[in-house]
C-alpha positions in Angstrom: 105.2 91.4 27.3 106.8 88.1 28.2 104.4 85.4 27.1 104.5 81.7 27.8 102.7 80.4 24.8 102.8 76.8 26.0 100.1 76.5 28.7 100.3 73.2 30.5 97.9 70.4 29.8 95.8 70.8 32.9 95.0 74.4 31.9 93.9 73.3 28.5 91.6 70.7 30.0 90.0 73.2 32.3 89.5 75.7 29.5 87.9 73.1 27.2 85.6 72.1 30.0 84.4 75.7 30.6 83.7 76.8 27.0 80.5 75.5 25.5 80.7 75.0 21.8 77.7 76.5 20.0 76.1 77.6 23.3 73.2 75.3 22.7 70.7 73.9 25.1 70.3 70.3 26.3 67.4 68.8 28.0 66.3 65.5 29.4 63.8 63.7 27.2 61.2 63.5 29.9 61.0 67.2 30.8 57.6 68.7 30.8 55.9 71.8 32.0 56.7 73.8 35.2 53.7 72.3 36.9 55.6 69.1 37.8 54.6 67.2 34.7 50.9 67.9 35.1 50.8 70.2 32.1 49.1 72.9 34.1 50.1 76.6 34.4 49.7 76.6 38.2 52.4 78.9 39.7 54.8 77.2 42.1 54.6 78.7 45.6 57.1 78.9 48.5 60.3 78.6 46.5 63.5 79.8 48.2 66.9 80.4 46.6 69.9 80.6 48.8 72.9 82.8 47.7 76.1 81.6 49.3 77.8 85.0 49.4 77.0 88.6 49.9 74.5 90.9 48.0 76.0 92.3 44.8 77.9 89.2 43.9 77.5 87.3 40.6 75.6 84.6 42.4 73.3 87.2 44.0 72.6 88.9 40.7 72.0 85.6 38.9 69.6 84.3 41.6 67.6 87.5 41.8 67.4 87.7 38.0 66.2 84.2 37.8 63.6 84.8 40.6 62.3 87.8 38.8 62.1 86.0 35.5 60.1 83.2 37.1 57.7 85.7 38.8 57.3 87.8 35.7 56.6 84.8 33.5 53.9 83.6 36.0 55.8 80.4 36.8 56.0 81.1 40.6 54.6 83.4 43.1 57.1 85.6 45.1 60.4 83.8 45.3 62.5 84.3 48.5 66.1 85.0 47.7 68.4 85.1 50.8 72.1 85.4 51.4 74.2 83.0 53.6 77.8 84.2 53.0 81.0 82.6 54.2 84.0 80.5 53.2 83.7 81.0 49.4 80.1 79.6 49.4 80.8 76.5 51.4 78.8 77.8 54.5 75.8 77.9 52.2 76.6 74.5 50.7 76.8 73.0 54.2 73.5 74.5 55.1 72.0 73.1 51.9 73.3 69.6 52.6 72.0 69.9 56.2 68.6 70.7 54.8 68.3 67.2 53.3 64.8 66.5 52.0 63.8 70.2 51.7 61.8 70.4 48.5 61.3 74.2 48.4 65.0 75.2 48.4 67.6 75.8 45.6 71.2 76.8 46.0 72.7 79.3 43.5 76.2 78.0 42.9 78.9 77.8 40.3 82.6 77.2 39.6 83.6 79.2 42.7 81.9 76.7 45.0 83.6 73.8 43.3 87.0 75.3 44.0 86.1 76.4 47.6 85.3 72.9 48.6 89.0 72.1 48.1 90.6 75.3 49.4 88.4 75.6 52.4 88.5 71.8 53.1 84.7 71.7 53.2 83.1 68.8 54.8 80.0 69.2 52.6 80.5 68.4 48.9 78.5 69.1 45.8 78.3 65.4 45.2 75.9 65.3 48.1 73.4 67.7 46.5 70.8 67.2 43.9 71.9 68.8 40.5 69.2 70.7 38.8 70.6 72.9 36.0 73.6 74.9 34.8 72.3 78.2 33.6 75.0 80.5 32.2 78.6 81.1 31.4 80.3 84.5 31.7 83.6 85.9 30.7 86.0 87.2 33.3 87.4 90.7 33.1 90.9 92.0 34.1 90.0 95.4 35.6 91.7 98.4 37.2 90.3 101.5 38.9 89.4 104.4 36.6 92.4 106.4 37.8 94.9 103.6 37.5 98.2 104.4 35.9 97.8 101.3 33.8 95.7 101.7 30.6 96.7 98.5 28.8 97.3 94.9 29.7 100.9 95.2 28.6 101.5 98.0 31.1 99.9 96.1 34.0 101.8 92.9 33.2 105.1 94.7 33.1 104.6 96.0 36.6 103.2 92.7 37.8 106.2 90.8 36.4 108.6 93.1 38.0 107.1 92.8 41.5 104.3 90.2 41.8 103.9 90.6 45.5 103.7 94.4 45.3 100.9 94.3 42.7 98.0 92.7 44.6 95.1 91.3 42.6 91.6 91.0 44.1 88.8 88.6 43.3 85.3 87.9 44.5 85.9 84.2 45.1 88.0 82.1 47.4 91.1 80.3 46.2 90.0 77.8 43.6 87.1 79.9 42.3 87.0 81.7 39.0 88.2 85.0 40.2 91.2 83.3 41.7 91.9 80.9 38.8 91.8 83.7 36.3 94.8 85.7 37.6 96.7 82.4 38.4 96.3 81.1 34.9 97.1 84.6 33.5 100.2 84.7 35.6 101.4 81.4 34.3 100.6 82.5 30.7 102.7 85.7 31.0 105.6 84.2 32.9 104.7 85.2 36.5 105.1 82.4 39.1 101.6 81.7 40.4 102.8 81.0 43.9 104.2 84.5 44.0 100.9 86.2 43.1 99.4 88.3 45.9 95.8 87.3 45.6 93.3 89.0 48.0 90.0 87.1 48.3 86.7 89.0 48.8 83.3 87.4 49.5 81.6 88.4 46.2 81.8 91.1 43.6 80.3 93.8 45.8 83.2 93.6 48.3 85.7 93.4 45.4 84.3 96.5 43.8 84.7 98.5 47.0 88.3 97.3 47.3 89.1 98.3 43.7 87.5 101.8 44.1 89.2 102.1 47.5 92.7 101.3 46.2 93.1 98.2 48.3 94.2 96.2 45.3 95.9 97.2 42.1 93.7 95.2 39.8 90.9 92.7 39.9 89.5 89.6 38.2 85.8 89.3 38.1 82.8 88.5 36.0 82.2 91.0 33.2 78.6 91.5 34.2 79.5 92.5 37.8 81.5 95.6 36.7 80.1 96.5 33.3 78.1 99.5 34.5 81.0 100.9 36.5 83.2 100.5 33.5 80.7 102.4 31.3 80.7 105.2 34.0 84.5 105.5 33.9 84.9 104.3 37.5 86.8 101.2 36.3 88.8 100.3 33.2 88.5 96.8 31.7 91.9 95.9 30.2 90.9 92.6 28.8 88.3 89.9 28.8 88.9 86.1 29.0 86.4 85.0 26.4 87.3 83.6 23.0 85.3 86.4 21.3 84.9 90.1 22.4 82.0 90.7 24.7 79.2 92.7 23.1 78.9 96.2 24.5 82.2 95.9 26.4 85.0 98.1 25.1 87.9 95.7 25.8 90.0 93.3 23.8 90.2 89.6 24.5 93.4 88.1 26.1 94.1 86.3 22.8 93.9 89.6 21.0 96.5 90.9 23.5 98.8 88.0 22.7 98.0 85.8 25.7 96.9 82.3 24.8 94.3 81.9 27.5 90.5 81.4 27.2 88.5 81.0 30.4 84.8 81.2 31.4 82.9 81.1 34.7 79.6 79.3 35.0 76.7 79.3 37.4 73.9 76.9 38.1 71.4 75.6 40.7 71.4 72.5 43.0 68.8 71.3 45.5 69.4 69.6 48.9 70.0 65.8 49.0 67.3 63.3 49.6 64.5 65.0 47.7 62.0 62.9 45.9 62.2 62.2 42.1 59.0 64.2 41.6 60.5 67.2 43.4 63.6 67.0 41.4 61.6 66.9 38.2 59.4 69.8 39.3 62.6 71.9 39.7 63.9 70.8 36.3 60.6 71.6 34.7 60.4 75.0 36.4 63.9 76.1 35.4 63.3 74.8 31.9 60.2 76.9 31.6 62.1 79.9 33.0 65.0 79.3 30.5 62.5 79.3 27.6 60.7 82.5 28.8 61.1 85.8 27.1 61.9 87.3 30.5 65.0 85.1 30.8 66.1 85.6 27.2 66.0 89.4 27.8 68.0 89.0 31.0 70.7 87.0 29.2 71.1 89.8 26.7 71.0 92.6 29.3 73.7 90.9 31.5 75.9 89.7 28.7 75.5 86.1 29.8 76.1 83.1 27.6 73.3 80.5 27.6 74.8 77.3 28.8 71.7 75.4 29.8 71.9 71.7 30.8 69.9 69.9 33.4 69.6 66.8 35.6 71.9 63.9 34.9 74.0 65.8 32.3 74.6 68.6 34.8 75.5 66.0 37.4 78.2 64.5 35.0 79.4 68.0 34.3 79.8 68.7 38.0 81.8 65.5 38.5 84.1 66.5 35.6 84.5 70.1 36.9 85.5 68.7 40.4 88.2 66.7 38.8 89.5 69.5 36.6 89.6 72.1 39.4 91.6 69.7 41.6 94.0 69.0 38.8 94.5 72.6 37.9 95.0 73.7 41.6 97.7 70.9 41.9 99.2 72.0 38.5 99.6 75.6 39.8 101.1 74.4 43.1 98.1 75.7 45.0 96.6 72.5 46.4 
């Protein structure tokens, strides 16, 4: 395998920004109970969570898992989770921004929406929203169909290097999102010119899975949790994961174990519409904090192989600003923006 061991500075910055040392939790000093600071256990009613892409995606799974954890922990009554797909999540982002002042709505989002605001030239920006919490991180997987002729990363990279355009790679995010950045950074690491990569974007992991199983792409880049069950069933083969350490219960080496100096993680979180009251913002932070601390959510983290990356409020707002800058720099570094 031809390996470029000297990843450029912009990539190093992005990687450091996406890996949380120690996986600890951080909270604001004034956080209280889910009852909006009242200390009561009164369940919150009427909560809606918008998923900005199709059912079966990582956002969809995260939102529905969070909703179920809130309900099962008695923090809310039934939570409405609904899908508004399109343009890498920016259709949903625009609707969230348009719903300024709505105090019953959260948008499930993550790194993919950050990138899509650039590549889709979105009028709406995350800076306009009200940051609530970052929830999780998740390793990406380099995956091929179960009947693929490639059984190792070396074999895939050899074919990819010989004919980048003839080895299409699919991802469940628009250009600039994690499923796009993963193969682009991998290409640079192994000596493939990123601008020659034939990337096919799908609106979420469900569409990507169908494309992989239908032979429309040679390989895919996606969150480990989105294809773990299919890999266990033999429908897909995970050739490598992008985390620093192996993923529990996933039979695949890390990229670094395969000789590729690249560590990369996706993340997901929640934002609210702009112009909500300080009390409403705090109620959301308190609710998500109570969910994060619940046994139901802890079990969900383990079941899905997610890394706890919880931060809230102002700290999450600063993180979003940093991510926005990093993504723009990396896209420019790769010649993609």
